[in-house]
C-alpha positions as CSV (number, residue, x, y, z in Angstrom):
1,M,110.2,103.6,88.0
2,E,112.2,104.7,91.5
3,D,115.1,103.5,91.5
4,R,115.9,102.8,95.2
5,P,114.8,99.7,96.4
6,V,111.8,98.6,99.0
7,L,113.7,96.8,101.5
8,D,111.0,94.1,103.3
9,S,111.4,94.1,107.6
10,D,113.8,90.8,107.2
11,V,116.8,92.8,105.6
12,L,116.1,96.0,108.1
13,I,116.1,93.6,110.8
14,D,119.6,91.9,109.4
15,Y,120.5,96.2,109.6
16,L,119.0,96.5,113.3
17,R,120.9,93.0,114.1
18,G,124.9,93.6,112.6
19,A,124.6,90.4,110.8
20,G,122.8,88.4,107.6
21,P,122.9,90.1,104.5
22,G,120.5,93.0,104.7
23,R,123.2,94.5,107.2
24,D,125.7,94.7,103.9
25,L,123.2,95.8,101.7
26,I,121.8,98.9,103.6
27,R,125.6,99.5,104.3
28,V,126.5,100.1,100.8
29,L,122.9,101.9,100.0
30,R,123.4,104.5,102.2
31,S,126.5,105.0,100.7
32,S,124.6,105.2,97.7
33,L,121.1,105.4,95.8
34,G,119.5,105.0,99.1
35,Y,116.9,102.6,99.9
36,R,112.5,103.4,100.6
37,V,110.8,101.0,103.2
38,T,107.0,100.8,103.7
39,S,104.8,102.0,106.3
40,V,103.8,97.9,106.9
41,S,107.4,97.8,107.9
42,A,107.9,100.6,109.7
43,F,104.5,98.9,112.1
44,E,106.0,95.6,111.6
45,I,110.1,97.1,113.7
46,A,107.8,99.4,116.1
47,L,106.3,95.7,117.0
48,G,110.1,94.3,117.8
49,R,111.4,94.3,121.4
50,S,114.4,96.3,120.4
51,Y,112.2,99.2,119.6
52,A,110.5,99.3,123.0
53,I,113.6,99.2,124.9
54,D,115.5,101.9,122.3
55,P,113.9,103.1,119.4
56,R,116.5,105.5,117.6
57,P,118.5,102.8,116.1
58,A,115.0,101.5,113.9
59,N,113.9,105.8,113.9
60,A,117.5,106.1,111.9
61,L,117.0,103.2,109.5
62,L,113.7,104.3,109.2
63,A,113.8,107.9,108.2
64,V,114.2,107.2,104.4
65,P,111.3,107.5,101.7
66,C,108.0,105.7,103.3
67,L,105.4,104.1,100.3
68,S,101.7,104.1,102.0
69,L,99.2,101.7,102.2
70,S,97.2,103.9,100.0
71,R,93.6,103.4,99.1
72,S,94.5,101.3,95.1
73,A,97.6,100.1,97.5
74,A,94.9,98.5,100.0
75,L,92.3,98.1,97.5
76,R,95.1,95.8,95.5
77,A,96.1,94.2,98.8
78,G,92.9,92.8,99.4
79,A,92.4,91.6,95.9
80,L,95.4,89.5,95.8
81,L,94.4,87.9,99.2
82,H,90.8,87.3,98.2
83,E,92.2,85.7,95.4
84,L,95.0,83.5,97.2
85,R,92.4,82.7,99.3
86,A,90.5,81.4,97.0
87,G,92.6,79.6,95.1
88,G,93.4,77.7,98.2
89,S,96.7,79.5,99.3
90,A,97.3,81.4,102.7
91,L,99.0,84.8,103.3
92,E,99.4,86.9,106.3
93,I,97.5,90.2,106.1
94,R,100.7,92.5,106.5
95,D,102.4,90.5,103.9
96,A,98.8,91.1,101.8
97,M,99.5,94.7,102.6
98,Q,103.0,94.9,101.3
99,A,102.9,93.3,98.2
100,G,100.1,95.5,97.4
101,I,102.1,98.6,97.9
102,C,105.2,97.3,95.9
103,V,103.0,96.0,93.3
104,D,100.3,99.2,93.0
105,A,103.8,101.4,93.3
106,G,105.8,99.0,90.5
107,T,108.9,98.4,92.6
108,P,110.6,95.5,93.1
109,L,110.6,94.0,96.9
110,V,114.1,93.5,98.5
111,T,113.6,90.4,100.8
112,R,114.9,87.1,101.7
113,N,111.6,86.1,102.3
114,R,110.7,84.9,99.2
115,R,108.3,82.0,99.9
116,H,106.0,84.5,101.6
117,F,105.5,86.4,98.6
118,E,106.3,84.1,95.9
119,R,102.7,83.6,95.2
120,V,101.6,86.9,94.4
121,G,101.4,87.7,90.5
122,G,103.2,91.0,89.2
123,L,105.5,91.2,92.4
124,E,109.3,91.2,91.4
125,L,111.1,89.5,94.3
126,V,115.3,90.2,94.6
127,D,117.2,88.5,97.2
128,P,119.6,91.3,99.3
129,A,122.9,89.8,97.6
130,E,121.4,90.2,94.4
131,W,120.8,93.2,94.9
132,L,123.7,93.8,96.7
133,G,125.1,92.8,93.2
134,R,123.5,94.7,91.2
135,L,125.6,97.7,93.3
136,H,128.8,96.0,92.0
Protein backbone atom coordinates (compact mmCIF):
# COMPACT_ATOMS: atom_id res chain seq x y z
CA MET A 1 0.00 0.00 0.00
CA GLU A 2 1.13 3.52 -0.80
CA ASP A 3 2.22 5.62 2.19
CA ARG A 4 0.92 8.88 0.78
CA PRO A 5 -2.62 9.54 1.98
CA VAL A 6 -5.58 10.28 -0.27
CA LEU A 7 -7.08 13.63 0.71
CA ASP A 8 -10.80 14.30 0.40
CA SER A 9 -12.11 17.52 -1.13
CA ASP A 10 -12.87 19.11 2.25
CA VAL A 11 -9.21 18.81 3.25
CA LEU A 12 -8.08 20.36 -0.05
CA ILE A 13 -10.58 23.19 0.39
CA ASP A 14 -9.16 23.93 3.86
CA TYR A 15 -5.79 24.52 2.24
CA LEU A 16 -7.21 26.72 -0.52
CA ARG A 17 -9.07 28.81 2.06
CA GLY A 18 -6.00 29.05 4.29
CA ALA A 19 -7.82 27.73 7.37
CA GLY A 20 -8.75 24.47 9.04
CA PRO A 21 -6.94 21.23 9.79
CA GLY A 22 -6.45 20.43 6.12
CA ARG A 23 -4.29 23.51 5.65
CA ASP A 24 -1.82 22.38 8.31
CA LEU A 25 -1.78 18.79 7.10
CA ILE A 26 -1.07 19.72 3.48
CA ARG A 27 1.71 22.10 4.50
CA VAL A 28 3.45 19.24 6.29
CA LEU A 29 2.74 16.66 3.58
CA ARG A 30 4.07 18.92 0.82
CA SER A 31 7.45 19.04 2.55
CA SER A 32 7.52 15.37 3.53
CA LEU A 33 5.96 12.27 1.98
CA GLY A 34 3.37 14.00 -0.23
CA TYR A 35 -0.28 13.15 -0.79
CA ARG A 36 -2.66 11.90 -3.45
CA VAL A 37 -6.06 13.01 -4.71
CA THR A 38 -8.79 11.34 -6.72
CA SER A 39 -10.40 12.35 -9.97
CA VAL A 40 -13.58 12.96 -7.95
CA SER A 41 -11.83 15.52 -5.73
CA ALA A 42 -10.37 17.23 -8.80
CA PHE A 43 -13.89 17.44 -10.23
CA GLU A 44 -15.29 18.86 -6.99
CA ILE A 45 -12.53 21.47 -6.73
CA ALA A 46 -13.18 22.53 -10.34
CA LEU A 47 -16.85 23.10 -9.43
CA GLY A 48 -15.87 25.76 -6.90
CA ARG A 49 -16.31 29.47 -7.47
CA SER A 50 -12.65 30.24 -6.69
CA TYR A 51 -11.55 27.84 -9.44
CA ALA A 52 -13.58 29.79 -11.99
CA ILE A 53 -11.97 33.04 -10.85
CA ASP A 54 -8.36 31.77 -10.75
CA PRO A 55 -7.63 28.06 -11.25
CA ARG A 56 -3.87 28.34 -10.60
CA PRO A 57 -3.87 27.67 -6.82
CA ALA A 58 -6.14 24.65 -7.22
CA ASN A 59 -4.16 23.34 -10.18
CA ALA A 60 -0.96 23.56 -8.12
CA LEU A 61 -2.65 21.75 -5.23
CA LEU A 62 -3.91 19.02 -7.58
CA ALA A 63 -0.55 18.52 -9.33
CA VAL A 64 0.05 15.27 -7.41
CA PRO A 65 -0.64 11.60 -8.15
CA CYS A 66 -4.34 11.16 -8.93
CA LEU A 67 -6.34 7.97 -8.46
CA SER A 68 -8.92 7.68 -11.21
CA LEU A 69 -12.34 6.10 -11.32
CA SER A 70 -11.22 2.90 -13.01
CA ARG A 71 -13.66 0.24 -14.13
CA SER A 72 -13.05 -1.82 -10.98
CA ALA A 73 -13.44 1.25 -8.73
CA ALA A 74 -16.63 2.24 -10.57
CA LEU A 75 -18.08 -1.25 -10.18
CA ARG A 76 -17.18 -1.24 -6.50
CA ALA A 77 -18.76 2.22 -6.06
CA GLY A 78 -21.94 1.13 -7.82
CA ALA A 79 -22.19 -2.03 -5.74
CA LEU A 80 -21.68 -0.22 -2.45
CA LEU A 81 -24.21 2.47 -3.38
CA HIS A 82 -26.72 -0.24 -4.35
CA GLU A 83 -26.11 -2.03 -1.04
CA LEU A 84 -26.56 1.17 0.98
CA ARG A 85 -29.74 2.12 -0.86
CA ALA A 86 -31.15 -1.38 -0.39
CA GLY A 87 -30.50 -0.99 3.33
CA GLY A 88 -32.30 2.34 3.43
CA SER A 89 -29.18 4.51 3.61
CA ALA A 90 -28.27 7.32 1.30
CA LEU A 91 -24.91 8.36 -0.09
CA GLU A 92 -24.24 10.97 -2.74
CA ILE A 93 -22.98 9.55 -6.02
CA ARG A 94 -19.72 11.53 -5.84
CA ASP A 95 -19.10 10.21 -2.32
CA ALA A 96 -19.79 6.66 -3.52
CA MET A 97 -17.27 7.13 -6.34
CA GLN A 98 -14.71 8.59 -3.91
CA ALA A 99 -15.21 5.64 -1.57
CA GLY A 100 -15.05 3.13 -4.43
CA ILE A 101 -11.72 4.54 -5.59
CA CYS A 102 -10.20 4.34 -2.10
CA VAL A 103 -11.55 0.88 -1.29
CA ASP A 104 -10.39 -0.41 -4.67
CA ALA A 105 -6.90 1.03 -4.07
CA GLY A 106 -6.81 -0.23 -0.47
CA THR A 107 -5.99 3.23 0.86
CA PRO A 108 -7.45 5.30 3.68
CA LEU A 109 -9.33 8.50 2.97
CA VAL A 110 -8.34 11.57 4.99
CA THR A 111 -11.53 13.57 5.55
CA ARG A 112 -13.44 15.63 8.08
CA ASN A 113 -16.68 14.33 6.55
CA ARG A 114 -16.76 11.03 8.42
CA ARG A 115 -20.56 10.92 8.50
CA HIS A 116 -20.63 10.96 4.68
CA PHE A 117 -18.55 7.78 4.51
CA GLU A 118 -18.92 5.91 7.81
CA ARG A 119 -21.50 3.47 6.40
CA VAL A 120 -19.09 2.26 3.70
CA GLY A 121 -17.68 -1.11 4.64
CA GLY A 122 -13.99 -1.62 3.97
CA LEU A 123 -13.17 2.09 3.84
CA GLU A 124 -10.68 3.37 6.41
CA LEU A 125 -11.37 6.97 7.40
CA VAL A 126 -8.79 9.21 9.04
CA ASP A 127 -9.31 12.71 10.40
CA PRO A 128 -6.75 15.28 9.11
CA ALA A 129 -5.58 16.08 12.66
CA GLU A 130 -5.08 12.36 13.33
CA TRP A 131 -2.97 11.92 10.18
CA LEU A 132 -0.95 14.99 11.14
CA GLY A 133 -0.33 13.39 14.54
CA ARG A 134 1.02 10.28 12.79
CA LEU A 135 3.65 12.45 11.11
CA HIS A 136 5.00 13.94 14.34
